[in-house]
Each structure stands twice: as structure tokens, then as C-alpha cells.
LUMTORKE-372102 format. One record per residue (C-alpha): residue in three letters; x, y, z. Coordinates in steps of 0.5 Angstrom, whole numbers, padded with zeros to 4 digits, always signed. Layout:
N
ALAXYZ;...
END
This chain:
70
UNK+0000+0000+0000;UNK+0003+0007-0002;UNK+0004+0012+0003;UNK+0002+0019+0001;UNK+0003+0027+0003;UNK+0000+0033+0001;UNK+0004+0040-0001;UNK+0003+0045+0005;UNK+0004+0050-0001;UNK-0001+0051-0006;UNK+0000+0052-0013;UNK-0002+0059-0017;UNK-0009+0056-0018;UNK-0010+0054-0010;UNK-0009+0047-0011;UNK-0005+0043-0006;UNK-0002+0037-0009;UNK-0002+0030-0007;UNK+0004+0026-0008;UNK+0006+0018-0008;UNK+0012+0018-0004;UNK+0014+0011-0006;UNK+0014+0014-0013;UNK+0021+0017-0012;UNK+0020+0022-0017;UNK+0023+0029-0018;UNK+0016+0032-0017;UNK+0016+0031-0009;UNK+0016+0037-0005;UNK+0021+0039+0000;UNK+0020+0035+0006;UNK+0019+0041+0010;UNK+0013+0043+0006;UNK+0010+0036+0006;UNK+0004+0034+0010;UNK+0004+0026+0012;UNK-0003+0023+0009;UNK+0000+0016+0011;UNK-0002+0010+0007;UNK-0008+0009+0003;UNK-0010+0004-0002;UNK-0010+0009-0008;UNK-0009+0016-0009;UNK-0017+0018-0009;UNK-0017+0016-0002;UNK-0011+0020-0001;UNK-0014+0026-0004;UNK-0020+0025+0000;UNK-0016+0025+0006;UNK-0012+0032+0004;UNK-0018+0035+0002;UNK-0021+0034+0009;UNK-0015+0038+0012;UNK-0013+0043+0006;UNK-0020+0044+0002;UNK-0017+0045-0005;UNK-0013+0039-0007;UNK-0011+0035-0013;UNK-0007+0029-0015;UNK+0000+0030-0018;UNK+0000+0029-0025;UNK+0007+0025-0025;UNK+0006+0021-0019;UNK-0001+0021-0018;UNK-0004+0022-0025;UNK-0010+0018-0024;UNK-0012+0023-0019;UNK-0010+0029-0023;UNK-0016+0034-0025;UNK-0013+0041-0027;
END
């Protein structure tokens, strides 16, 4: 089961991006800007958890593309 985080810093459009930490890709936010979301079965569950905390969220287009909407 992958572990996810959300970037505490919003993008210009207001989205906080959810990232799959197991991806190891270049897109992961700086550790100081990560809010740990824990383990989730999929990015949809992680996005829902992040939305409950930060409101406007979106999946990263690189490491959570199934949940990237904008």
C-alpha cells in the first residue's frame, strides 16, 4: 500500500498537490512542505483525506496521474 503526502504550499491556482511517496519521482515536495497522509489503497483515498484538511487538492500529474484533474 503506497504512502502519500500533500504539499502544504498551494500552486498558483490554489491546489495543494497530493503525491505518492513511493514513486521517488522528481516532483516530490521539499520535506519541510509535506503533510503526511499515511498509507492509502489509492490516490483517490489520499486526495479525499487531504481535502478534509486543506480543502482544494489535486493529484500530482506525475506520481498520482489517476487523480490529477487540473
